[in-house]
N, C-alpha and C positions, 0 to 999 in steps of 0.2 A: 614313914608313910608321908606321901606328898600332900601338902595342904591344898584345899580348894582354891585358896587365894592365888596360888602359883599358876592356875589355869586362866586367870583373868586376861592377860595379854593375848592369849590364843583364842579367846571367844570369837572375835570378828573373823579370824581366819577359818575356824571350824564352821561357823555359821555360813560364811560365803561358800566354802567348799561343799557343805551339805546342800545348800540351795542349788549350786551348779549341778551336783550329782542328781538331785531330785528332778530338776528341770530337764536335764538331759535324759534321765531315765524315763520320765513320763512321755517326753517327746519321742524317744526311741520306741517305747511300748506302743505308741499310737502310729508308728511308721511301719507299714507292711509293704515290702517290695515283692509283689507277686504279679500274677497275670494282669490284673487291672493296670498296675503301674507300667508294666512292660508293653502293654498295648497302646499306651499314650503316644501320640506323636510329639516328640520333644523338640525344642528349638535348637537351632544351630548354636554351638557355644556352650551347651550344658556340659559341666564336668562329668567325667565317668563316675559311676556309682561309688566306686572305692574311695574317691576323693572326699566324699561328704563326711565320713567318720573322722579323719584327721582334721579337716577344716573346722568341724563343730567342736572337737576336743580342744583345739587351739582357742577358738572363740570363747568357749565356756571357761577355760583356764584364765584367759585375759580378763574376762568379765568378773570372775571371782577376785582376781588381784585388784582390779579397779575398785571393786566394792570395799575391799579391806583398806586400800590406800585412802579412799574418800572417808571411810569411817574413822580411821585413825587421825586424819587431818582435820576432821570437823570438830567443833568445840562444844556444841550443845545437844541436848536430847532432841530438840525440835529439828535440828539439822540432820541428825541421824535417822529420825523418823522419815524425813523426806527421802533420804538415800534408800532406806529400806523399802518405802512405797514404790519408788521408781524401779528398783530391782525386782520386786514381787510382781508388779504389773507386767514388766518385760518377760519374766519367766512364764507367767500365765499366757500371755500372747504368743510366746515362742512355742510352747507345747500346744496351744490352741490351734496354731496353723497346721501342725502335723495331724491333729484330730480332724480338722476340716478337710484337708487335702487327701490324706491317706485313709483314715478310718471311715469318714463319711463319703469319701471319693467325690468331693466337690471342689474341683479346681476353680470353679467360678466364685465360690465363697472365699477360697484361698486368695484369689486376686484382690478381693476387698480387704480381707484381714491382714494381708502382708503390708498394706499401707499403714495400718495401726501398729504393726510390729516395728516397722521402720521408724515411725514417729516415737515409739517407746524407747528405742535405742537413742534417738536424738535427744529425747527428754532426759534419759539417764546421763548423757554427756553434759547436758545443760545443768542438771542438778549437781553433779560432782565437780564441775569446773571451778566454782568458787573455793572449794576446799583442796582440790588436788588436780592441778593441770595435767600431771602425768597420768592420773586415772582417766581423765577425759581423753587424752591422746591414745591410750591403749584400747579404747573402745572404737576407734576409727575402723579397724578391720571388720568389726561386727557390723557397723553401719554400712560399710561398702559391700559386705557379703549379702546382707539383707536387701540392699538396693539392687545388687546384681541378681539375686534370687527373685526379686519382684519383677525384674525385666524378663527373666526366664519364665516365670509363672504365667506371664501374659502370652507367651508363645506356646504353652501346653494346650494340646487339643486332644479331646477324647473322641476317637472315631467310633462309630456305631453305638453311641450312647446318648442318653437324654440330656446330659449336662455339658456336652462338648462345645467347642468353639468359643 
C-alpha cells in the first residue's frame, strides 16, 4: 500500500491541475454560444469560435504549470500564500468575465471586468517572478490573449438590444 507521504511532491501539481479544471469548468458552464451571441456584431479580427477551446486549454495548462513551478521554487509559507492568492483571484475573474458577458449578456460590464482580469494576469506574473522566471515567462501568452480579448471586447456591439454599443 502506498504511503500518504509519497503523494507530497505531487500536491502542488494536483492542486494546480484541479484549480485549472475548476476555473475552466465554471467559465465553460457560464459560456453559452446561442442566438444572443450569434446576433452580436463582432469586431474584425475575432478568431473563429472553434479556436477558443484550444487557446484556453493551452492557457490553463501553462497557468497550472506556472503555479507549480512558482510553488516549488518559493521557500516560505507566506510566499506560497501570495502565489495561491494571485491564482485564485485570477480564476475568479476569469470565470466572472464569462458570467458577465455570456450568462448576464452584458458586454458593457465585460469591458470593465476584462481590465481587472488583465491586471490579475499581470499581478500573477509579478508575484511568481521572484521565485521562478520561467513561470513568469509562460504566463505571457495568457497576458497577450486577455489583452487581445479586451481589444476585441471593446468592438462587440449588441444590435437591437438595451446594452449594445
